[in-house]
C-alpha positions in Angstrom: 9.9 7.0 -34.8 12.5 6.7 -32.2 12.3 9.0 -29.2 15.4 7.4 -27.6 18.6 6.1 -28.8 18.8 3.9 -26.0 16.5 1.3 -24.2 15.9 0.6 -20.7 17.7 -2.4 -19.2 16.9 -4.1 -16.1 19.9 -5.3 -14.4 18.4 -7.7 -12.1 16.5 -9.6 -14.7 19.8 -10.0 -16.6 21.7 -11.6 -13.5 18.7 -13.4 -12.3 16.7 -14.6 -15.3 16.8 -17.0 -18.0 19.9 -15.4 -19.6 22.0 -15.9 -16.9 22.3 -19.6 -17.1 23.5 -19.4 -20.8 27.0 -19.5 -21.9 29.2 -16.4 -21.8 29.2 -16.4 -25.6 25.2 -16.4 -25.7 25.1 -13.5 -23.2 27.4 -11.4 -25.4 25.6 -12.2 -28.6 22.2 -11.2 -27.0 23.6 -7.8 -26.3 24.5 -7.4 -29.7 21.4 -8.8 -31.1 19.5 -6.3 -28.7 21.2 -3.2 -30.0 20.3 -4.2 -33.6 16.8 -5.1 -32.9 16.4 -1.7 -31.1 18.3 0.0 -34.0 15.8 -1.5 -36.4 12.7 -0.4 -34.7 12.2 -3.8 -33.2 11.9 -5.6 -36.8 15.0 -7.7 -37.4 15.1 -10.4 -39.9 17.3 -13.3 -40.3 19.1 -12.0 -43.1 20.4 -9.1 -41.1 21.3 -11.2 -38.2 23.4 -13.6 -40.6 24.9 -10.9 -42.0 25.8 -8.6 -39.4 25.8 -11.0 -36.1 26.3 -14.6 -36.7 28.7 -14.4 -40.0 28.7 -17.9 -40.6 30.6 -18.6 -37.1 29.9 -21.9 -35.5 30.0 -20.8 -32.2 28.0 -17.7 -32.7 25.3 -19.7 -34.6 25.3 -22.1 -31.5 25.0 -19.6 -29.0 22.4 -18.0 -30.9 20.3 -21.3 -31.0 20.7 -21.5 -27.3 18.9 -18.0 -27.0 16.1 -19.4 -29.0 16.0 -22.8 -27.0 15.5 -20.8 -23.9 13.0 -18.5 -25.1 14.8 -15.3 -24.5 14.7 -14.5 -28.4 11.7 -15.8 -30.2 11.1 -16.6 -33.9 8.2 -14.5 -35.1 6.0 -15.0 -38.2 8.0 -14.9 -41.5 11.9 -14.4 -41.0 12.0 -12.1 -38.2 12.7 -12.5 -34.5 10.8 -10.8 -31.2 12.1 -9.8 -28.0 9.2 -9.1 -25.7 10.5 -6.6 -23.2 11.8 -4.4 -26.0 8.6 -4.7 -28.1 7.0 -3.6 -24.7 9.1 -0.4 -24.3 9.0 0.5 -28.2 5.1 0.3 -28.0 5.2 2.8 -25.0 7.3 5.3 -26.7 4.8 5.0 -29.9 1.9 5.5 -27.5 3.5 8.5 -25.9 4.3 10.1 -29.2 1.0 9.9 -30.5 -0.4 11.5 -27.2 2.1 14.3 -27.7 1.1 14.6 -31.4 -2.7 15.0 -30.6 -2.0 17.4 -27.8 0.2 19.5 -30.1 -2.6 19.7 -33.0 -5.3 20.4 -30.5 -3.1 23.3 -29.0 -2.3 24.9 -32.1 -6.1 25.6 -33.3 -7.4 29.0 -33.0 -11.1 29.3 -33.4 -13.2 32.1 -35.0 -14.2 33.4 -31.8 -10.9 33.7 -30.4 -9.6 35.6 -33.6 -12.8 38.1 -32.9 -11.6 38.5 -29.5 -8.1 39.1 -30.0 -5.3 38.4 -27.9 -5.8 38.0 -24.1 -5.1 40.7 -22.1 -2.5 39.9 -19.5 -3.9 39.2 -15.8 -2.4 41.3 -13.0 -1.8 39.2 -10.1 -3.5 40.2 -7.0 -1.2 41.0 -3.9 -1.7 39.0 -0.8 -3.1 40.3 2.1 -1.2 40.5 5.3 -1.8 37.6 7.6 -1.5 38.1 11.5 1.2 35.9 12.7 -1.1 34.3 15.3 -3.4 33.1 12.5 -0.6 31.2 10.8 -1.1 27.4 11.2 1.7 24.9 10.9 1.9 23.2 7.4 1.7 19.7 6.9 5.0 17.4 7.5 7.5 17.0 4.6 7.7 13.7 2.9 10.7 12.5 0.9 10.1 12.2 -2.7 10.6 8.4 -2.3 7.7 8.5 0.3 5.5 10.4 -2.0 6.0 8.0 -4.7 5.1 5.2 -2.4 2.0 6.9 -1.3 0.6 8.0 -4.7 1.2 4.4 -6.0 -0.6 2.8 -3.2 -3.2 5.4 -3.5 -3.6 4.9 -7.4 -3.9 1.2 -6.8 -6.4 1.2 -4.1 -8.6 3.7 -6.1 -8.3 1.3 -9.0 -9.5 -1.4 -6.8 -12.4 0.6 -5.5 -13.5 1.4 -9.2 -13.3 -2.2 -10.2 -15.7 -3.0 -7.0 -18.0 -0.5 -7.9 -18.4 -1.7 -11.4 -19.2 -5.3 -10.1 -21.9 -3.8 -7.9 -19.9 -4.1 -4.7 -20.0 -1.1 -2.1 -17.2 1.1 -2.1 -17.0 1.7 1.7 -14.9 -0.5 3.7 -12.4 -1.6 1.1 -9.2 -2.6 2.5 -5.9 -1.2 1.3 -3.5 -3.5 -0.4 -0.6 -3.8 2.2 2.6 -3.7 -0.4 5.1 -2.4 2.1 4.0 -4.9 4.8 4.5 -7.8 2.4 7.8 -6.4 1.5 9.0 -6.2 5.1 7.8 -9.6 6.1 9.8 -11.2 3.2 13.0 -9.2 4.2 12.4 -10.1 7.9 11.8 -13.7 7.3 14.0 -14.5 4.3 17.4 -13.3 5.6 19.2 -16.0 3.6 17.9 -14.7 0.3 18.7 -11.3 -1.5 16.9 -8.4 0.1 14.1 -6.7 -2.0 14.8 -3.1 -1.6 12.2 -1.3 -3.1 8.6 -1.7 -4.5 8.1 -1.3 -8.5 5.2 -1.8 -10.5 5.9 -5.2 -11.2 6.1 -6.3 -7.5 2.9 -4.4 -6.7 1.3 -6.3 -9.5 2.4 -9.6 -8.0 1.6 -8.7 -4.6 -2.0 -7.6 -5.6 -2.4 -11.1 -7.7 -1.3 -13.3 -4.7 -3.6 -11.4 -2.3 -6.6 -12.1 -4.5 -6.4 -15.8 -3.5 -4.4 -16.0 -0.2 -4.6 -13.9 2.9 -1.4 -12.3 4.6 -0.9 -15.2 6.8 -0.4 -17.6 4.0 2.2 -15.4 2.1 4.0 -15.0 5.6 3.8 -18.8 5.7 5.4 -19.3 2.3 8.3 -17.0 3.2 9.0 -19.0 6.1 8.9 -22.2 3.8 11.5 -20.4 1.6 13.9 -19.7 4.5 13.8 -23.3 5.6 14.3 -24.9 2.0 18.1 -25.7 1.5 17.2 -25.5 -2.1 15.8 -22.1 -2.4 18.5 -20.6 -0.3 21.3 -22.5 -1.9 22.7 -24.3 1.1 23.7 -27.1 -0.8 27.3 -27.2 -2.4 26.0 -27.9 -6.1 23.6 -25.2 -6.0 24.9 -22.0 -7.1 21.3 -20.3 -7.5 19.1 -18.5 -5.0 15.6 -17.6 -5.1 14.4 -14.0 -4.4 11.2 -12.0 -4.0 10.1 -11.9 -7.8 10.7 -15.7 -7.9 8.8 -16.5 -5.1 5.9 -14.2 -5.6 5.5 -15.2 -9.2 2.4 -17.3 -10.1 4.3 -20.4 -11.3 6.1 -21.2 -8.2 4.2 -19.6 -5.3 1.6 -22.7 -5.2 4.3 -25.0 -5.3 6.3 -23.5 -2.2 3.0 -23.4 -0.4 2.5 -27.1 -0.8 5.9 -28.1 0.2 7.6 -28.9 -3.1 10.8 -27.5 -1.9 11.0 -28.6 1.4 13.9 -30.5 2.5 13.5 -34.2 1.9 17.0 -35.6 1.3 16.9 -34.3 -2.3 19.8 -32.4 -3.9 19.5 -29.3 -6.0 20.0 -31.3 -9.2 17.1 -33.8 -8.2 14.7 -30.9 -7.8 15.5 -29.3 -11.1 15.5 -32.7 -12.9 12.1 -33.4 -11.5 10.9 -30.4 -12.7 11.3 -30.1 -16.5 10.1 -26.7 -16.7 11.7 -25.0 -13.9 13.1 -21.6 -14.9 15.3 -19.4 -12.6 13.2 -16.3 -12.8 9.9 -18.0 -12.3 
C-alpha cells in the first residue's frame, strides 16, 4: 500500500544533520537509496542495492559503507537495511489507510431498522429571525491561521499535561502552561550568532517539554547564554565550519554538557573539543 508517490524531506536535517559531514558522493548515493527504499515500501535488500545502485563501483561501495558507519543507513535482520525517518512516515501512512478503511466500512452499513424507516426526509432549514442592530455584539478578534495553529498546539499539549497529572493523582487546578514561544524567543534574543529558530514544530515542542521537566526557565536561559559565549558553538575559530542551533542545543545529549561548561572557551580549538568527544554528532 502506498498513498503517496513521494516522501517528506526535512531540509534542515539534511544540511545540519549527520549526512552533512559525509562526502558529496555519499550524499548523492543516499538520495538514490532513499528513492529505492520508498519505492520498495521500505523493504530494500542488499541484492537490489548491489544491482541497482552500487553496481560494483568502488567509489559507490565506499560511500555506502560511509553511510552505514555514520548510522544514516542501518543494516537490519536478514539482508535488508532500514532508514528510520522513512519507516516512521510509512507506518503513519499505513495507520491512516487503516483508519479510513474502518471508517468507510462503518459508514456503508445499513441496519434493518434503517431499511424499515426508508430514506430520510430532507430537513427544511429554519429561517433566521431578524435581529435588531442594537443587540448585535462585536465578534471575537480574528487570528491568522499560523496563530490559530500555535494556540491549538499549546492547548493540546497543556490538556495532555493535565490528563497525565490527573492520572497520577495530582490536582488539575493550577497547572502551568508550557512556555513554548517564550523559550524560542529567548533563544533568538540571546543566541544572535547562531541560526535563527523561526517556527515551532512538533519536534521542538517535544524538546522544550522534556527540558522543562528537569530544568526551569532560568536554567534554559543560562544555557543559551553559555552557547552565545562559546567560540566553538558559534564557529568563531578559523577551523570550525559548523555552528550549533536550537535543535542541537535543546537535544538531550548536549544540553547537560553545555550547562556544565563543557564548551566554554578554555584555549581549546574546535578540533580539540571534537577529538575529546568520540561520540560528538553535529545534529545532537
